[in-house]
N, C-alpha and C positions, 0 to 999 in steps of 0.2 A: 655408458658410452656405446652409441649405436653404430657409428661409422666403422667401416672395415679397418682394422688395425693391422698395419704392416710396419714392422720395425726391423732394424738391422744392427748387427755387430760387424764392424768393418776393420779388422786388424791389419796392420802392416807386418809383413814377415821379416821384420828387422830384429827380432829377438824373441825371447820366451814370454810366456803369459805373466804379465805383471799384475799385482794385486789390484791396481787401479783399473786396468783393462778387464780383469775378471769381474770387477763390480759392474762395469758398463755392460758386459755381456749378461751378467745375472739379472740386472734390473730390466734390460730389454726383453730377456726371456720371460721374466715374471709378468711384465706388461702384456706381452703377446699371449701367454698362456692364461692369464687371469681373464682376459677379454675374448678368448677364443680367436685370437688373431694369428698372424703369420710372422715367424721369426726367421730372418734371412742372415746368412753368413756371406759377406762379400770381402774379397781380399784386395786391399789397396796397396798394390806393389809397383806404383809408378816410379818410386825412387830405387832403381835397381842397384845402385852403388851401395846402398845400406842394407839390402836384403841379406839374410844369413841362411846358410844351408839348413834345411829342415825347420826353418822358422815357422812356416805355415803348418807343417805337420805337428810341431810341438804345440802350437796354439790350439789346434783342433783336438789333439789327443788329451790335453789337459782340461779343455772344456767338457769333453766326454767324461773324463774322470770325475769332474764336479757334478755330473748327472744331467748336464744340459744337452738337449737335442735341438735340431733345427729343421725347418721345412724346405729351405732352398739353400744351396751352396754349390761350390764347384763340383762336389762329388754327387750331389742330387739336384741338378739344375731344374728350374721351373721354366716358365715362359719368358723370363726377363733376362736370360743369360747373354753372354758368358758372365761368370761371377768373379773373375779376376780382372782388374783394371788393365793390366798389360794386354790381355786378350781382347778386351773391349776396344782398346786403342788400335790394336792390330786389325780389328774388324772395321775400323774407320768410324766408330760411333761418336767420337767427340768432334771430329774435323768439320762436319757440316755446321755445327753451332758456332765454332770459332770463325769459320768463313762468313757466316751470317753477321756476326758482330763486327768483323772487319769491313764488310760491305756497307754496313749502316753507320760506320764511323764511331762505333761504340768501343772498338778495340783498334790497336795499331801495332805495326812492327817496330821494334826498338833494337837498334844496333849498337847501343853503348857497350863499351868494353868493361871488363871488371876493373881496369885501372881508372877509367873515367868515373865509374860509380864510387870507387873508393875515394877519389879526389873530391867528389861532391859531398860525401859523408863527412870527410875531414873538414871541408869548408863550413858545413852546417854546424859541426861541433864547435869550431872556432868562433862562429857567430852566435853560439849558444841557442841554436835553433833545434827543434825536434827533427829527428831524421825523417826525410820525405823524398819521394822521387820527383825530379824536375822534368816536366814535359818538354821534349826537345823540338816539337813542331809547332810551338805557339805562333799564331798569326799566319800560318801557311794554309793555303787552300788544299783540297783533296788532291788536285793535280800536282801541286808543288810537293806535297808529302810523298806522293808516289814516285816523283822524280828523284827524291832523296833515297827512296828505297832502292831504285835502280842503281844509283851511284854507289851505295854501300855494297850491294850485291856484286857489282863489278869488281870491288876490292876483295871479294871472297868472304865477306862477313856473313854470318848466319844470324838471323834475328830471333829474339824471343817475342812473344805476343803479349802485350800489356792491355789490361782493361782500363778504359778512361773513366776514372772515378768522378761521379757528378759532384760539383761544388755546392757547398752550403746546403747539403741534404742530410736529414736525420733518419736513421733506421731504427725502428722500434718494433718490439714484439712483446707479447704477454708470455713470459717464460713459465713453463709448467712448474718449475721449482722456485725461481727467484721472483716471479711476478713481473710487472712492467719494467722493461729495460730500453734505454735510448742511447744510441751511440752515433756521434756525428761522423760524416764522411771523412772529414779532415783527420780523424783519429786513426785511420787505417794506414797512414804513411804514404799517401799518394798512389798513383797508378801502379797496379801490381800485376805480376806475371800470371797469365792463364795458360800459356804453353811455352815449354822450354825449347831451347835451340835444337834439341834432338827430336823434336816433334811430340814429346810426351806431355800430356796436360799436367798442370800442377794440381795439388790436392784440392784446393778451394774451388777450382773449376770442375774437376772431374766428379767430385762428390755431389755437386748440384745436378749435373747431368744424370748421374747414376741414380740418385734418390728420386728424381722426377720420372725417369723411364721405368724404374722399378716400383713406382707408385708407393714410395715410403710415406706413411702418414704422420709419423712422429719420430723425431730425432732426439734420443735421450743419451747424453754424453757428459763428459767431465767439464768442470768449471774452466779448465784451461782452453776450451774451445769457444768461450764467449767472444773473444776478439776475432774469431773467424766468421762469426755469424753475420755481421754486416757485409762482409765481402761476398758471402754466399747469397745474401738477400739481394745484392746488386745484380747478380747473375740471374736469379729468379725473375727479378723485375725486367731486366733487359731482354730476356727471352719470352716474357709474357706468361710465365708460369706461376702457379700458386705455391708458396713455400709451405713445407710441413710445419707442424707445431714443434717448437724447440723446447728442450728442458736441459738445464745444465746443473749437474749434481755438485754438491759441495766438495771443496778441496779435502783431500785426505792428509792429515798432518800427523807427525810423529808425536805421540802423547808424551814422550819423555822430554822432547826438546821444544815442542810447540811450533816446529818449522814444517813447511810443506814436505811431504814424503817425496824424496828424490832418489832416483836410481843410483846416485852417487853417495847416498847415506848408507855407510857400511855397518851402522849399528843395528839395522833392521833387515831381516830377510824379506825380500820383496817379490819373489817370483813363486808362483804356485808350485812349480816343479821342485823347488827347494823344500817346501813343506811336505810335499808328497814323498820325497826321498827320506825325510826324517821320520815318516810314519804318522803324519797327521791324517785324520779321517776326512773323506770328501764331504760328509754331512756337516762336520765341524767347520770346515772352510766355508761352505755355503752359509752356515749359520752366522759365522763371524762377519763375513763380507756383506751379508744381507742386512746387518745392523750398522754398517758404515754409511751414515747419511740417510737412514730411514728409521722411523720410530714406530714400533707397534703399539697398540693399545694395551694397557695393563703393565704388570711388573715382570711377566715372564721373559726370559732371555734365550731359552732353548727351543728352537723351532726346526722342523724338518722342511725340506724343499717344498713338499706338498702343502704344508701349513702356510708357508710364505706365499705360495701361489694362490691359495684360497683367500687369504686376508690382504693381499697386495692392494695398496691404495696410493696412487701416484701423488695425491695431495699431502701425504705424510712424509714425502721426501723433504729433508730438512735443509734450511738455508745455512745453518751453522756448520763450521768445519767438522768433518768426521775425524775422530781420534783413533789412530791405529795404536792399540794397546796390546803389546805382546803378551803380557800376563793374562789379559782377558782371553786372548786366543788360546793360550795354554789351558786355561780353566775350562773353556768351552769344549776343547778337544778331549780333556779328561772326562767330562760328563758323557760325551758320546762313546768313548772307549768303555766306560763302565756300564753303559746301557747294553752292550752286545759283546760280552767277553768271548762267547763261542766263535764269533767271527774274527775277533781281534787276536785270539790266542795263536792261530797259525802265523799271523804276521809277526808276533813277538818271537816265536820260535825261529822264523826265518831270519830275524835280526841276529840271532845267535849263530846261525849258519854263516851269514855274511861277515860276522866278526871272527869267524874261524874257530869258534869254540867246539862246534860239532860239524860233521859232514852231513850232507843231505840224507845219506843212508842212516846215519846215527840218529838224526832228527826223527826219522820215521820209526826207528826201533825204540827210541826212548821218549816218544811223544808224551806219554802220561807222566813220566818222571820230570821232563822239562816243564810241563805245565804246572806241576807241583812246585818246582823250583821258582818259577816265575811268580806264582801266587805267594809263596813264602817271602820272596824278595820284596814284595810290596807293590804289585802292579797297580793297585788302586791309586797310588800316589804319583804316578808318572804322568807327564803331559803329552808325550808322544812315544811311539814304539821304540825309537832308537835309544831312548834313555834306559831301557831294560838291560842293555849291554853292560853299562857301568854298575848297575845294581846287582847283577849276578856274577860279575867277573870274580869277585872275591866273596866267599872262599870256594865257590862251586867249581870254578875252572882254573883259578890260579891263586896263589897266596901272595899277599902283600908283604912289605918289609915291616919288621918290628922296630918302632922308633923309641926314643928315650922315654916318652911318657908311658908307653906300654911297659918298658923295662922297669920303670919305677914301681908300677903295680906288681909286676911278676916277681921281682927279686926282693920285695919287702918281706918282713917276717910273716905278715898275714898271707902274702902271695905264695910264699914257699909252703906254708901249711895247707892252704887251699889246694895248690897243685898236687901235693902228695895225697891228700884225701880224694881229690877228683880222679887222679890216675888210678887209684885202687878201685873206686866205685865204677868208673867207666869200663874198665876191663872186666868187671864182674857182670855187667849187664849183657843180655843176649843181643845178637846181631839184629833182631827184629824188635828191639825196644821201641816203645812209643814215646811221644812227646811227654805224656804224663809220667812215664817211667823216669825220663831224664829230669823232669822237674822235681819228682819225689827225691831223687838222689841228691840234687843240689840243695833242696830244703833240709835234708838230713845233715849235710855238711854244715849248713848255716847253723842248725841247732847244736850240733856237736862242737863246733869251733867257736860259736857265738860271734861269728863274723858275718856281716850283711852288706847290702848295697854294692857299690862299685868295688869295694875291697874283696867281695865274694865273687861277683860276676866277671869282673875284668880279667883276673888271672885265668879263669876257665876259658873265656872267649879267646884270649891271646894264645893259650896253649893249643886250642883246637882249630882256630880260624885266622889267627894273626890280626884280629880286629878287637876294638873295644866298643864298637857300636854297630848296629845293623839290625837285621830281622831277628825275631825271637829265636834264641839259641836252641831251645828244645826242638822246635820245628825244623831248624836247619840240620840238627844232628840226625834226625830221622832220615833226611835225604842224603846225607854224606856217607860215603863208604867207610865202614868202621876201621878196616885195616889201614886205609889212607889216613884217617884221623890219628890212629895210633902211631904211625910213622911220623906225622907232624909233631905230636906230643913228645915222642922220644927225641926228636931233633931239637926241639925247644929246650928240653931238660938238659941235653948234652951240651948245648951251646951256652946256656945262660944260668943253669941251676946247679951245676956240679962244681 
């Protein structure tokens, strides 16, 4: 690809970074970086009523966390700024084009009230017609239409500006992902608003002006934008501009339900920030998102951002729906955690601080011990760092309850014999006993009492940790304070064995 590549990610600051939006940003970034092009961030904030505080900041911070950078944005503008639509509108960048369309009769002022529009929709529904806008100036000359404008404005009404949709025209393009697409003009629902009554341009108009003036060469976005494309092509055509190449990535569906991933789907975490807070690694998120609707060659599934950039090929974007599989994301994150334990270990220790198990100062003082606790607890088996909290909670930081199943093991004839033998052996071992010392003591009890398996191990586990399953007991005992364990054992005996 020899043409200058200029692509953009244009979020609305109406919420946090969604997985679908993150995929759009990632693939545009890969497209730009693979072809040594330009990646632009533009903020589409024309719908002020839906903007949330820190929405823009959250979007950009999470993109940076994912390892993405950009060449132009509100913070580092190039020659095509401003990079917020509200600022572009304030500078009057859209109005000349709207005025041009009005002057040439390709757009018009509409004064219909919301009540009138609702009545039209109700009548169409009753007549079993597809919803569509009804042109109110049919048969009128330009002079007659402008007389109507004056009449409405005398009543204090403020108009919206609608684009006059050409009749019986088909809009077609060769989609980067989907191939040839054709959509008839009648399918867009009639004349549509290009400027709201408050003077703010609508999305489908502003995005065309912005992409043209910013020299965007390719527009890579989600499948839900396919229906917007003919509207945008109308504006390109009306203004005499060449449209960029469009590509619409496959829908992301919930692998468990087969339904489109919706922000209202509470079964799946859908915002990058949520995964970040749980302790997912940015490399894993890039890896997982990069496989949503794009297929690499070969069988490998673990890729770095740099590897994705080198092998990116837009022709391998898939038409089939991309499946959001939570279990696969967990597996990918586990692989990345295991690759770099030295980097992940401080994150795991910080999770223990956040859980209130240790203070910041204690975490620094006991760093080596905490690292051993985390290793023994089974860090290799966790999917994200937050999971370490439950793994180490018992018995390293608090004891759980002894339930009936545990009591059955502990108070049986074998249980009582094992406890008595273990109580004597444990007290005889030195404070610095090794895992091998503890294993040897347990093996001796097994041989002396001829008791093995759960009937041997469970009474010892219950007496020392209030557990019947968990990490290897000898390794745990090395890390537990011996005096604390003795207090636990004496309490168990006093309550259940006397």
